[in-house]
C-alpha positions in Angstrom: -39.7 -67.6 -74.3 -41.0 -64.2 -75.4 -42.9 -63.6 -78.6 -40.6 -62.3 -81.3 -37.6 -64.3 -80.1 -37.1 -66.1 -83.4 -36.1 -69.7 -83.5 -33.4 -71.2 -85.7 -32.1 -74.8 -85.9 -28.3 -75.1 -86.6 -29.2 -76.0 -90.2 -31.4 -72.9 -90.6 -28.8 -70.7 -89.0 -26.1 -72.1 -91.2 -28.2 -71.4 -94.3 -28.6 -67.8 -93.4 -25.0 -67.4 -92.4 -23.7 -69.3 -95.4 -21.8 -71.6 -93.1 -21.6 -75.3 -92.4 -24.0 -76.6 -89.7 -21.1 -78.1 -87.8 -19.4 -74.7 -87.7 -22.5 -73.2 -86.2 -22.7 -76.0 -83.7 -19.1 -75.3 -82.6 -19.6 -71.6 -82.2 -22.9 -71.9 -80.4 -22.4 -75.0 -78.2 -18.6 -75.6 -78.1 -16.7 -78.7 -79.0 -14.0 -81.0 -77.7 -10.9 -82.4 -79.3 -8.4 -85.2 -78.4 -4.8 -84.8 -79.4 -1.9 -87.0 -78.2 -4.3 -88.6 -75.7 -5.1 -85.2 -74.3 -8.8 -84.3 -74.2 -9.5 -80.6 -74.4 -13.0 -78.9 -74.3 -13.6 -75.6 -76.0 -16.5 -73.7 -74.6 -19.0 -72.0 -76.9 -18.5 -68.4 -78.1 -22.0 -67.3 -77.2 -24.5 -68.0 -74.5 -27.6 -69.8 -75.8 -31.0 -69.4 -74.1 -33.3 -72.0 -75.6 -33.7 -75.4 -74.0 -33.3 -78.5 -76.1 -36.6 -80.1 -77.1 -36.3 -83.8 -77.8 -32.6 -83.4 -78.1 -32.9 -80.7 -80.8 -30.9 -77.5 -80.4 -31.9 -74.0 -81.5 -30.8 -70.4 -81.2 -32.6 -67.1 -81.0 -32.5 -64.1 -83.4 -30.1 -62.2 -81.2 -27.8 -65.2 -81.0 -28.0 -65.5 -84.8 -26.7 -62.0 -85.1 -23.9 -62.8 -82.7 -22.8 -65.6 -84.9 -22.9 -63.3 -87.9 -20.2 -61.2 -86.3 -18.2 -64.1 -85.0 -18.1 -65.4 -88.6 -16.6 -62.0 -89.6 -14.1 -62.1 -86.8 -12.9 -65.6 -87.7 -12.6 -64.7 -91.4 -10.4 -61.8 -90.4 -8.1 -64.1 -88.6 -9.2 -63.4 -85.0 -8.6 -66.5 -82.9 -11.1 -68.4 -80.9 -9.5 -67.3 -77.6 -9.5 -63.6 -78.7 -13.2 -63.8 -79.5 -13.9 -65.5 -76.2 -12.0 -62.8 -74.3 -13.7 -60.0 -76.3 -17.1 -61.5 -75.4 -16.1 -61.8 -71.7 -15.0 -58.2 -71.4 -17.8 -56.7 -73.4 -20.4 -58.8 -71.4 -19.0 -57.3 -68.2 -18.8 -53.8 -69.6 -22.3 -53.7 -70.9 -24.0 -56.0 -68.5 -25.4 -58.3 -71.1 -25.4 -62.0 -72.0 -25.2 -61.2 -75.8 -22.4 -58.7 -76.3 -22.0 -59.4 -80.0 -25.5 -58.2 -80.8 -25.0 -54.6 -79.6 -24.6 -51.6 -81.9 -22.1 -49.7 -79.8 -19.9 -52.8 -79.5 -18.9 -52.1 -83.0 -19.3 -48.3 -83.4 -18.1 -46.7 -80.2 -14.4 -46.4 -79.8 -12.9 -48.9 -77.5 -15.9 -51.1 -77.2 -14.5 -54.3 -78.8 -11.6 -56.0 -77.0 -9.3 -58.9 -77.6 -6.3 -60.6 -76.0 -3.3 -60.1 -78.2 0.3 -61.2 -77.9 2.9 -58.5 -77.7 6.3 -58.6 -79.3 7.9 -59.5 -76.0 5.6 -62.5 -75.7 3.3 -61.0 -73.1 -0.5 -60.9 -73.4 -2.4 -57.6 -73.2 -6.0 -56.7 -73.5 -6.3 -54.2 -76.4 -9.0 -52.5 -78.4 -9.8 -54.3 -81.6 -10.3 -51.1 -83.6 -8.3 -49.2 -86.2 -5.4 -50.2 -88.5 -3.1 -52.8 -87.1 -5.6 -54.2 -84.6 -7.7 -56.1 -87.2 -9.4 -53.0 -88.7 -12.7 -54.0 -87.2 -14.7 -50.8 -88.4 -14.0 -51.7 -92.0 -14.7 -55.3 -91.4 -18.1 -55.0 -89.8 -19.4 -51.9 -91.7 -21.3 -54.0 -94.3 -23.0 -55.8 -91.4 -24.0 -52.6 -89.6 -25.7 -51.5 -92.8 -27.7 -54.7 -92.9 -28.9 -54.5 -89.3 -31.5 -52.4 -87.6 -31.2 -51.8 -83.8 -33.8 -51.1 -81.2 -33.8 -48.2 -78.6 -31.5 -50.3 -76.4 -29.0 -50.7 -79.3 -29.7 -54.4 -79.6 -30.1 -55.9 -83.0 -33.8 -56.3 -84.0 -33.9 -56.9 -87.8 -31.4 -58.1 -90.4 -31.3 -57.8 -94.2 -28.9 -60.6 -95.2 -28.5 -59.2 -98.8 -28.8 -55.6 -97.8 -31.9 -53.4 -97.4 -32.2 -52.8 -101.1 -32.9 -56.5 -101.8 -36.1 -56.4 -99.7 -35.6 -59.6 -97.7 -35.6 -59.2 -94.0 -35.1 -61.6 -91.0 -37.4 -60.2 -88.3 -38.1 -62.2 -85.2 -41.5 -60.5 -85.0 -42.6 -61.9 -88.4 -42.9 -65.6 -89.4 -41.0 -66.7 -86.3 -37.9 -65.1 -87.7 -37.9 -66.8 -91.1 -36.8 -64.6 -94.0 -39.7 -62.7 -95.5 -40.3 -60.2 -98.3 -40.3 -57.0 -96.3 -43.0 -55.1 -98.1 -45.6 -57.9 -98.0 -44.5 -60.0 -95.0 -44.6 -63.3 -96.9 -42.0 -66.0 -96.4 -39.4 -65.9 -99.1 -39.4 -69.7 -99.1 -43.2 -69.9 -99.6 -43.0 -67.6 -102.7 -40.1 -69.5 -104.2 -41.9 -72.8 -103.6 -45.1 -71.4 -105.2 -43.0 -70.4 -108.3 -41.6 -73.9 -108.6 -45.1 -75.3 -108.5 -46.4 -73.0 -111.2 -43.3 -73.1 -113.5 -44.3 -76.3 -115.4 -47.7 -75.0 -116.3 -46.9 -71.3 -116.8 -43.2 -71.2 -117.8 -42.1 -67.6 -118.1 -45.4 -66.4 -116.7 -44.9 -68.3 -113.4 -43.8 -65.1 -111.6 -46.9 -63.2 -112.6 -49.1 -66.2 -111.7 -47.6 -66.4 -108.1 -48.0 -62.6 -107.8 -51.7 -62.9 -108.8 -52.3 -65.7 -106.4 -50.8 -63.8 -103.4 -52.1 -60.4 -104.5 -48.7 -58.9 -104.6 -46.4 -57.3 -107.2 -44.2 -59.5 -109.4 -41.1 -57.8 -108.0 -41.9 -59.3 -104.6 -41.8 -62.8 -106.1 -38.6 -62.0 -107.9 -37.0 -60.8 -104.6 -37.8 -64.2 -103.1 -36.2 -66.0 -106.0 -33.1 -63.8 -105.9 -32.7 -64.6 -102.2 -32.9 -68.3 -102.9 -30.3 -68.0 -105.6 -28.1 -65.9 -103.3 -28.3 -68.6 -100.6 -27.5 -71.4 -103.1 -24.5 -69.5 -104.5 -23.0 -68.8 -101.1 -23.6 -72.3 -99.7 
């Protein structure tokens, strides 16, 4: 595994995506279901790279970004089969194992595909762009504004609350844990420090933590806002 890969357990990924861990598990590793004595296996929507360690599963940063977009597709009503077909076609077109982490998959015309049913009942492979075909540009625009891409147009950093909030998920920092961008300190560490200082310092706890870490109070407040955002969305 390369440095800067980022490592996220299903629970950590679910927390960042504001999803249930079992949903993340289904998307990343597939699932099976039995109905009317018929057993059917559903393959995963992405291809994961990290081996299991002592039975524990994890995904990389790039795979986390793929799940972010899969969440958007599902919430827009795109079916599991359509997402799978879009991933298959895009993976072939762009020669990648991680098609849902590419910039041009969502920006360039004709780069996102899905298998849709026509009025006559036939199936056709169409572009998932524009009105009437799931309006993908409008759907993913907020995510594009949260993500920074590298020179190869692969996602490299993500601001879950938007760039103005100052919290970034960067696989090159803190093993991919959310950090306060300007100071590079884990948001969770600052929030925990605030909790520890609150009984003794009350309203002055933010300034106390800022003094301890030699940072500005606004950086501590950013970490607290991020924690509140996660708890509201959970």
